[in-house]
N, C-alpha and C positions, 0 to 999 in steps of 0.2 A: 581266244575262247573256243572251246570245242562244243559243237551243237548237236544235240540228240533230242529225241522225244518230241518232234515237231510236226509230224504228219497228223492229219485230222483223226485218223483211226487210233494212233498211239495216244494222242491227247485225250480222246474219249476214254480209253482204257486206263490211262494214267489217272484221270479224275475219279473214275469209279473205284479203283483198287488201291491207289497209293494212300497210306494212312495219314490221317490228320495228326499233327504234332500235339502231344498232350499239353495242357495248360501249365504243368509243372515246369516245362522248358521255358516258357515266357517268364514265369516267376523267377527262375534262376537268372535270366538276363536282367530283369528289373532289380533284383537284389544287388547284382554287381554294379549296375548303373547308379543305384542309389548311394553307393559309397562316396561318390564325388559330385553328385548332381541331384539336388533335391527337386521333387515335383512341385507344381504350382499349388495354389490354394484349393484347387479342385482335386488334388491328388493325382494329377496327370502330368505327363511330359508333352513336349511339343510335337515332334515328328520322328517317325521311324521308317526306314526303308528296308523291305525284305527283298533282297537281291537274289535273282534266280528263283523266283517264287513259284514257277510252274503255274498250275491252275489254282493256287492259293492254299496249299496244304498246311503251310506254317505261317500264313499272313494274319488271319483273323484273330489268332490267339493274343496278338498285341493290342487289340481294340480296347480292352478295359483300362489300359495304362497310358494311352497316347490320344491326343486330340486328332492327330492325322496319321494314318497308317497307309503306306504306299507300297504295293507289290510291284516289282520290276522284273521283267524277263525279256530276253532277246527274241523269244518266239511269239509271233503274232497270234498263232493258233492257241497257244497256252493262255495268253492274256485275254483273248476273246472268250475262252471257256471260263476263266476266273471272273470276268465282268458279268457274264451271263448268270453265274451261280451266286454272285455276291449279294448278300442281304443285309450287310452291316453298313450303317450310314457313314461312319468315319473311316471306312476302308475304301481305297480306290486302287486302280491298276493302270500301269503304263508300260509301253514297250521301251526297252532301253538296255544298254550293254553294261556289264559289270566293269569294263575297262574305261568307260566314259559315262559315268553316272549323271543322269539328267537333273542335277540339283545344284543350287547355288553354294558358294563357299560358306562353310561353317553354318549350315542351315539344319543339320540333323542332330538329334540327341543320341540316336542309336542306328547303326547299320547292322542288319542281321542277314544271315544266309543259312538256309536249311537244305542239307543233302545236295548241294550244288557247287560249293566253292572249289572243289577239286577239279572242276571243268574250267575255272577261270584262269586267265593269265594273272597269277597271284601278285606279282610285283606291281603291275598296273592297277589292280584292284586295291591293294594296300595303299598305294599313292593316292588313289581317288578317295579312299576312306579318310585319309589324312586331310584331304581338301574339303570334303563335304561335312565332316563331323565338327561339332563345336569343340572348343578346347577341353571341356569336361565330358565329352561324349564317349561312347564305348562301341566296340565291335564285338559281335556275338555270332559264333559259328557253331552249328550243330548238325548232327546227322545220326543215322542209326546203322548198326552193323547189318548190312544188307544181304550178305551171303556167307555161309548158308543160313537161311532163316530157321528159327526154331519152330518146328511144326509138331503138333500132337493132336490126337483125336479128341473131340469134345466129349464124345460118349465113352467115358473112361470106366463106367460101371461094368462093361462087358469084359474087362480085363482084371486080373489080379494085380496087386502092386508090383510084383516081380515081373509079370508080363509087360506091364506098362513101362516100367523102367527099361526093359530090354528093347521095346518098340521105339521109345524115344531115342535111345542111343543108336539103334540100328538106322533110324531115319536120318540122323545127323551124319552118320558115316556114309550112308548111301548118297545123300545130297552132295557131300564133298567129292564123291567119286564121279559125279556127273560134270566132268571138266568142261564139257561144251557149254554149260550154263555159267561157268565162272568167267568174269570179265578178264580180258587179256590186255586192255588198254592200260598203259602205265599210270595214267591219271586216276583210274579206278582203284589202284593199289593204295592211294591215300586213305580211302575209306577203310580198307582192311587194317591199315596202320593207325586208325582212329585219329587221323589228321596230325600225327606227331611231327611229320616233316613240315607241315604248314605252321604248326605251333613254333617250331624252331626258327622259321623264317621271320615271324612277326617280331618287329622291333618296337618295344613298348615299355613304358615306365612300370606297368603292372599287367600281368597276364596270368590266367589260371587255366588249368586243364582238368576236366572232370570226366573220367572214363565211363561212369554210369550215373547219369542224371535221373533216369527213370526207365520204365519198361513200357513199350507199346504192346498191348494185348488186343487182338481182334479175333472175332469168330467169323469165318467165311466158309462157304462150301468149297469143295475141291475144284470146281470149275472157276470160282473166283480167284483161288490161289494160283491156278495156272495162268489166268489172265494177268494177275499181279506180276508173276515172274516173266511174262511176255513183254512187260514194259521195261525190264532191266537191261542194262548195258550188255551183259554177257549173252543174253538171248538174241539181242539185235545184232551183235557181232556174228553170232551163229547164222542168222538169216542172211547176212551179207555174204558169208562164205558159201551159202547155198543158192545165191542169187541166179546162178546159171540154170537152176532147176525151174522149169516153167510152171510147176505145180507147187511152188513154195508157199503162197498165201492161200488160206481158206477164208471163208466168210467170218470166222471167229478170230482171225489174225494169228492162228497157230498153224505151223507147218504140218502137213499130213505125214504121219509116220516119223516125226522128228524127235529130237532129244527131249523136248519138254513133254511130249505125249508119253514117251518111254518113262520119263521120271514119274509122272502122275500114275501110270500103271504100276510102277514098282512100289510106290507108296501104298497103293491099294492092296498089293500082295503082302507087303510087310505088315499091314494092319488087319489082314484077314478079311478084306472087304472087296475082293476083286470082282465079285458078282453084283455089286451095287453100282448104281449110276452116280456119277461125280456130284450131281447137284443135291444128292441126299446124304453125302458124306460131309459132316461138319468138322471143320479144322480150326484149331486154335493156333494163331500165328503170333509169335513173340519176337520182338525186336528191341535190343538194348540201345538207348539213346546216349550219346556222348556229346560233349560241348567244350568249346574254347571261348573264354571271355577275355577281352583286352581293353585297356584304356586306349584312347586315340593313338593309332600306330604312327610311328615315325616314318617318313618317306624312305623308300628303298632305292638306293642309287644304283 
C-alpha cells in the first residue's frame, strides 16, 4: 500500500474540501448487490466495509442500506477525523489495512472503496475480499475523474453564451498545461484510465463497469478550490520536489509563488476577474463518477 494524505494539516484540508460521494453511487452498489443477495425483513443488509475511507467521504452513504457500516483506513489521523465528525449511529470507523482487512471470514455483504483502490496492493486486497465477503457478497469500487477538474464560474450572467463556452474550454486547456499539478505516480494513472486495468485484473463470475454513474457538482470559492487541489497527489509530489526550499509551506498549506498559486491567478485572468479576491469568486466544480461492481472475486494466485 502507498500512503498519502496522512499529516494533520492535509487531513483537515481533505475533510473540508474533498466532495461527499452522491447517494446515487450507493444505490448503484445496492442494485448490483441485490441481484444475488436479498435484504432482510427491514430492507437492509448486514455489514459493509468502506476500505480506504479517508475521513468518511463515501462511508455514510451506505447507512440507509446496512445495519452496520464500517469505514477502514490505514491512517490514524484520517480515522480520528472521521470519528470526530461522524453523527450516524450505524456507522463506525477503525484503523486497518486494505491488504489485511480486520474482519472475520465471510462476514461482509459488501466491500466498497472510493477513490482509494489504486493505492492498494490489489492482488492482496482482492484475496482479502474473497476471504471476508459472503459467497453472495459483492465488491464495489468507485472514484471520480480527478484531473483536470471541470471548473466554471458560478456567475455566468456576466458572459454571453459564446464567451462562456470559450472560457470553459480555455480553462480545461490551461489546467492540462499545468503539468506540475498532474500526478506522476504510476498508481495515479489508474484513475485517469477509470480503473480499467483494475477491472481486467478482477477475476469474477460477474462484473460490470460504468464510466459515468453520476456527476458531482459543488460550488466553492476559488480559495476552497485551491485548497482542494492542494490535497491531491500531483500537488503533494510537487511539494516533495521543492522540499529543499525552506519557504515551501505557508500557513495555508500552499507554497509561496508555487504552481498552484500560478494556476489560480491564471484562472482569474481567463475569467476576467484578476482584480477580485479569491474568496469572492464562486466556482462550480464538476467531477464525473465511475464505478466497477463485481461478484465476490476469486483469489488471485
